[in-house]
C-alpha positions in Angstrom: 160.0 -43.2 -25.6 157.3 -45.8 -25.9 157.9 -48.4 -28.6 156.9 -47.1 -32.0 154.7 -50.1 -32.6 152.8 -49.5 -29.4 152.2 -45.9 -30.3 151.0 -46.9 -33.7 148.6 -49.4 -32.1 147.3 -46.8 -29.6 146.8 -44.1 -32.3 145.0 -46.6 -34.6 142.7 -47.8 -31.9 141.9 -44.3 -30.8 141.1 -43.1 -34.3 139.0 -46.2 -34.9 137.1 -45.5 -31.6 138.3 -48.8 -30.0 140.4 -47.4 -27.1 139.4 -48.3 -23.6 139.4 -45.5 -21.0 142.7 -46.7 -19.7 144.3 -46.7 -23.1 143.0 -43.1 -23.7 144.7 -42.1 -20.5 147.9 -43.8 -21.5 147.9 -42.2 -25.0 147.4 -38.7 -23.5 150.4 -39.3 -21.2 152.5 -40.2 -24.2 151.6 -36.8 -25.7 153.1 -35.3 -22.5 156.6 -36.5 -23.4 158.3 -34.3 -26.0 160.5 -37.1 -27.2 157.4 -38.9 -28.5 156.4 -36.1 -30.9 158.1 -37.5 -34.1 156.8 -41.0 -33.5 153.3 -39.7 -32.9 153.4 -37.6 -36.1 154.5 -40.7 -38.1 151.7 -42.8 -36.6 149.1 -40.2 -37.3 150.3 -39.6 -40.8 150.4 -43.3 -41.6 146.9 -43.8 -40.3 145.3 -41.0 -42.4 147.3 -41.8 -45.6 146.4 -45.5 -45.3 142.8 -45.0 -44.4 142.0 -42.7 -47.3 144.6 -44.0 -49.7 145.8 -40.5 -50.2 149.1 -38.8 -51.0 151.6 -38.0 -48.3 150.5 -35.3 -45.9 152.5 -32.0 -45.7 154.3 -31.1 -42.4 151.7 -28.5 -41.7 148.8 -31.0 -42.1 150.6 -33.5 -39.9 151.1 -30.8 -37.2 147.5 -29.9 -37.5 146.3 -33.5 -37.2 148.6 -34.0 -34.2 147.2 -31.0 -32.4 143.7 -32.0 -33.2 144.1 -35.5 -31.8 145.8 -33.9 -28.7 142.9 -31.5 -28.1 140.3 -34.2 -28.5 142.1 -36.4 -26.0 142.1 -33.6 -23.5 138.4 -33.1 -24.0 137.7 -36.8 -23.7 139.8 -37.2 -20.6 137.7 -34.5 -19.1 134.7 -36.7 -19.7 136.1 -39.6 -17.7 138.4 -38.0 -15.1 137.4 -40.5 -12.4 139.6 -42.4 -10.0 138.6 -46.1 -9.5 136.7 -46.6 -6.2 136.6 -42.8 -5.7 133.9 -40.3 -6.3 136.0 -37.7 -8.1 133.7 -35.6 -10.3 134.3 -34.1 -13.7 135.3 -30.4 -13.9 132.4 -28.0 -14.3 131.7 -24.4 -13.3 128.9 -23.7 -10.8 126.4 -20.9 -11.6 126.6 -18.0 -9.1 122.9 -17.3 -9.0 121.0 -17.9 -5.8 119.6 -21.1 -7.0 122.9 -22.7 -8.1 122.7 -24.9 -11.2 125.5 -27.2 -12.5 126.6 -26.2 -16.0 128.4 -29.0 -17.8 131.4 -27.4 -19.6 132.3 -30.3 -21.9 130.5 -30.2 -25.3 130.8 -34.0 -25.6 133.2 -36.7 -26.6 134.8 -36.0 -30.0 136.4 -38.3 -32.5 138.2 -37.8 -35.8 136.0 -39.2 -38.5 137.5 -41.4 -41.2 136.6 -39.0 -44.0 138.4 -36.1 -42.2 141.8 -37.0 -43.5 143.6 -33.7 -43.5 142.3 -31.4 -40.7 143.2 -27.8 -41.3 144.7 -25.5 -38.6 141.5 -23.4 -38.4 139.6 -26.6 -37.3 141.8 -27.2 -34.2 140.0 -27.3 -30.9 142.9 -25.7 -29.1 145.9 -23.7 -30.4 149.4 -25.0 -30.1 151.3 -23.0 -27.5 154.9 -22.0 -27.8 155.1 -21.6 -24.1 153.8 -24.3 -21.8 154.5 -25.8 -18.4 154.9 -29.4 -17.6 153.3 -30.8 -14.4 155.2 -31.1 -11.2 157.2 -34.1 -10.2 159.1 -35.7 -7.3 161.5 -32.9 -6.4 162.8 -31.8 -3.0 165.8 -30.6 -1.0 166.9 -32.3 2.2 168.7 -30.1 4.7 170.5 -32.1 7.3 170.9 -31.1 10.9 174.6 -30.1 10.2 173.4 -27.6 7.5 174.4 -29.8 4.5 171.9 -29.7 1.6 171.1 -32.6 -0.7 169.0 -32.2 -3.9 167.0 -35.4 -3.8 166.0 -35.5 -7.4 169.7 -35.3 -8.5 171.2 -37.9 -6.2 171.2 -41.7 -6.7 169.0 -44.0 -4.8 170.2 -45.7 -1.6 171.8 -44.4 1.6 172.4 -40.7 1.0 173.5 -39.7 4.5 174.4 -41.2 7.9 173.8 -39.3 11.1 174.5 -40.5 14.6 172.4 -43.7 14.6 170.2 -42.7 11.6 170.5 -43.7 8.0 168.7 -41.5 5.5 167.7 -43.5 2.5 166.3 -42.3 -0.9 164.0 -44.7 -2.8 163.2 -44.7 -6.4 159.6 -43.7 -5.9 160.0 -40.1 -4.6 160.5 -41.0 -1.0 163.1 -40.4 1.7 163.3 -42.8 4.7 164.8 -42.0 8.1 165.8 -45.3 9.7 167.6 -46.1 12.9 170.7 -48.2 12.3 171.6 -51.4 14.2 174.2 -49.7 16.3 171.8 -47.0 17.3 169.3 -49.7 18.5 172.0 -51.7 20.2 173.8 -48.8 21.9 170.7 -46.6 22.5 172.2 -43.7 20.5 169.8 -40.8 20.6 171.1 -38.1 18.1 170.0 -34.5 18.4 169.2 -32.1 15.6 166.6 -31.5 13.0 166.4 -32.3 9.3 164.1 -30.5 6.8 162.6 -31.7 3.5 161.5 -28.8 1.3 159.6 -29.1 -2.0 159.8 -26.2 -4.5 156.9 -25.0 -6.7 156.4 -27.8 -9.1 157.6 -30.5 -6.7 156.2 -33.1 -4.3 157.9 -35.7 -2.1 157.2 -38.4 0.6 159.0 -38.7 3.9 159.1 -41.6 6.3 160.0 -40.4 9.8 162.2 -42.3 12.3 159.0 -43.6 14.1 157.6 -45.0 10.9 155.1 -42.1 10.4 154.5 -41.3 6.7 154.2 -37.8 5.3 153.3 -36.7 1.7 154.5 -33.1 1.0 152.6 -31.0 -1.6 154.3 -28.4 -3.8 156.0 -25.4 -2.1 156.0 -27.0 1.3 158.5 -28.1 4.0 158.6 -30.5 6.9 161.1 -30.0 9.8 161.5 -33.0 12.0 164.0 -34.4 14.6 166.6 -37.0 13.5 165.2 -39.1 16.4 162.1 -38.7 18.5 163.3 -38.3 22.1 161.3 -37.2 25.1 157.6 -37.6 25.6 156.4 -36.1 22.4 157.0 -36.3 18.6 157.1 -32.8 17.3 157.4 -31.7 13.7 156.9 -28.3 11.9 155.0 -27.8 8.6 154.8 -25.0 6.1 152.5 -25.5 3.1 150.5 -28.7 2.8 151.0 -32.3 3.8 149.1 -35.5 4.3 150.0 -37.5 7.4 149.7 -41.2 8.3 151.0 -41.2 11.9 152.4 -44.4 13.5 150.4 -45.2 16.7 152.2 -44.6 20.0 149.8 -43.8 22.9 152.8 -43.0 25.1 154.2 -40.4 22.8 151.7 -38.0 21.1 152.5 -36.7 17.6 152.3 -32.9 17.2 152.4 -30.8 14.0 152.8 -27.0 14.3 152.0 -24.8 11.4 151.3 -21.0 11.2 150.4 -20.8 14.9 148.3 -24.0 14.9 149.1 -27.2 16.7 147.5 -30.5 15.8 148.0 -33.3 18.3 147.4 -37.0 17.6 148.3 -40.5 18.8 148.0 -42.3 15.5 145.7 -41.3 12.6 145.4 -40.0 9.0 144.8 -36.3 8.3 145.7 -33.5 5.9 146.9 -30.0 6.8 146.7 -27.1 4.3 148.6 -24.1 5.8 149.9 -22.1 2.8 150.6 -18.5 3.6 148.8 -17.2 0.5 145.5 -18.9 1.5 143.0 -17.2 3.7 142.0 -20.3 5.6 144.2 -23.0 7.2 142.4 -26.3 7.0 142.9 -29.5 8.9 140.9 -32.5 7.6 140.6 -35.7 9.4 140.1 -39.0 7.6 140.4 -41.5 10.5 141.2 -41.5 14.2 141.0 -38.3 16.2 143.0 -35.1 16.5 143.0 -32.1 18.7 143.4 -28.7 17.0 144.7 -25.7 19.0 145.0 -22.1 17.8 145.7 -19.2 20.2 143.1 -19.7 23.0 140.9 -22.0 21.0 140.8 -25.8 20.8 138.7 -28.3 19.0 138.4 -32.1 18.7 137.9 -33.6 15.3 136.1 -36.8 14.3 136.6 -38.6 11.0 135.0 -36.6 8.1 135.4 -33.3 9.9 137.5 -30.3 9.0 138.8 -27.4 11.2 139.1 -24.0 9.5 141.1 -21.1 10.9 141.2 -17.6 9.3 144.8 -16.7 9.3 145.9 -13.4 10.8 142.8 -13.0 13.0 141.6 -13.9 16.5 138.6 -15.8 15.3 137.6 -19.1 16.7 138.1 -22.5 15.0 135.2 -23.3 12.7 134.3 -27.0 12.4 132.8 -28.4 9.2 131.0 -31.6 10.2 130.5 -32.8 6.6 133.9 -32.0 5.0 134.8 -33.1 1.4 137.7 -35.3 2.4 138.3 -36.3 -1.2 138.9 -32.7 -2.1 141.4 -32.3 0.8 143.6 -35.2 -0.3 143.0 -35.3 -4.0 146.4 -33.8 -4.7 148.0 -36.8 -3.1 146.1 -39.1 -5.5 147.1 -37.1 -8.5 144.1 -34.8 -9.0 143.0 -31.2 -8.5 139.7 -31.4 -6.8 137.4 -28.4 -6.4 134.1 -27.8 -4.6 132.6 -24.3 -5.2 136.1 -22.9 -5.8 136.6 -19.5 -7.5 139.2 -19.0 -10.3 141.7 -17.4 -7.9 141.7 -20.5 -5.6 142.2 -22.7 -8.7 145.0 -20.6 -10.1 146.9 -20.6 -6.7 147.0 -24.4 -6.9 148.1 -24.3 -10.6 150.7 -21.7 -9.7 152.3 -23.9 -7.1 152.1 -27.1 -9.2 153.3 -25.7 -12.5 155.7 -23.1 -11.0 154.2 -20.1 -12.8 153.0 -16.7 -11.7 149.4 -15.6 -12.3 148.1 -12.2 -13.4 144.5 -11.0 -14.0 143.4 -8.7 -16.8 140.3 -6.8 -15.8 137.6 -7.9 -13.4 138.2 -11.3 -11.8 135.6 -13.8 -12.8 133.0 -14.7 -10.1 132.4 -18.1 -11.6 132.7 -21.1 -9.2 133.9 -24.5 -10.2 133.5 -28.1 -9.0 135.0 -31.3 -10.1 138.4 -32.8 -10.8 141.3 -32.4 -13.3 144.3 -34.7 -13.5 147.6 -33.2 -12.2 149.7 -35.1 -14.8 148.4 -32.9 -17.7 150.4 -30.0 -19.2 149.4 -26.6 -18.0 147.9 -25.7 -21.4 145.7 -28.8 -21.2 144.3 -27.8 -17.8 143.7 -24.2 -19.1 142.0 -25.6 -22.1 139.5 -27.4 -19.9 138.9 -24.2 -17.8 138.4 -22.2 -21.0 135.1 -24.2 -21.5 133.7 -21.8 -18.9 134.3 -18.8 -21.0 137.6 -17.7 -19.4 140.7 -17.2 -21.6 144.3 -17.7 -20.7 147.7 -16.7 -22.2 151.0 -18.3 -21.2 154.1 -16.1 -21.5 157.2 -17.6 -20.1 156.6 -18.3 -16.4 153.4 -16.1 -16.3 149.8 -16.9 -17.0 147.4 -14.1 -17.8 143.7 -14.7 -16.9 141.1 -12.9 -19.0 137.3 -12.8 -19.0 
């Protein structure tokens, strides 16, 4: 828990309209930790009782004030959900008429006024939910070539396994490193076998491969890779989504296979989205060059281009020459980024990140959305932002019901 004095300072600055955008972000993150609830209640009660020189607030009034501040923080974060030196946009729905018009869904930045000492439950901007889902975190399982399984989020940092000439190291930042040991280098030991790192729904993880290539795995994804790259190629297998920064080696091409697609590179940065529940498999290139192969089709990508393949068909590879690369890799930077996305596309991403199932009541909305939402928010906070478009959501256990 953050120091009570720091929480008091943040609450006072926020209610006095003195918080910087960074401090607002920090305060919202403190609301995401259940262990801070009592300290936040104390800070809010002390502020209102002192500012109006009034009697002690009741528990119900404190709960209402806490929820009100929380809701206003969520609204305000929506107004400033921008990454430094990036062009991430705020979240808004797009009109579906022929002449599309942007409709701004945030009513404005709200503050608690000094004379509003005891907000009543009926005044809350968002209801308190008994059921909620926390955002995903660094969680994964490592399956070694001998079949042993290691739950990475449960094991201590350091060397977690030794294979023939390879040390597998877990760091404190959600990353596993595969590094050749000194005896492997000295004796030219070339071990055989494949390891697999798998993330569950609600998980993400980083992998550094034996050649120094770096891979970021999104939720519900897996990467199968050799314990040592031997031969003339570096071959790995992907399910789900991953961002790659491939170490350059002109003599040994790097190949990623996923859902029948092969992406071949020498050294570059790119993202592959190959979830089974998505209609399109997308490969987005940020720098360098890659060759994409699918069935009898091939395509060469340049930076800023995206290859789209319709899964389960014999259609050719479609190239988008002006791809939204920020949308493709926003998940790695801690954001959901959408560009003309329908609610089903959005809810598939939320389902994977918050480990929930989604059900629709009635006709599925045709609204389209564009913009960005932080991935470190609780599910209820994200749904509250989406509700600005006129949709409604109910969380029941591990299920979200979407209603018009």
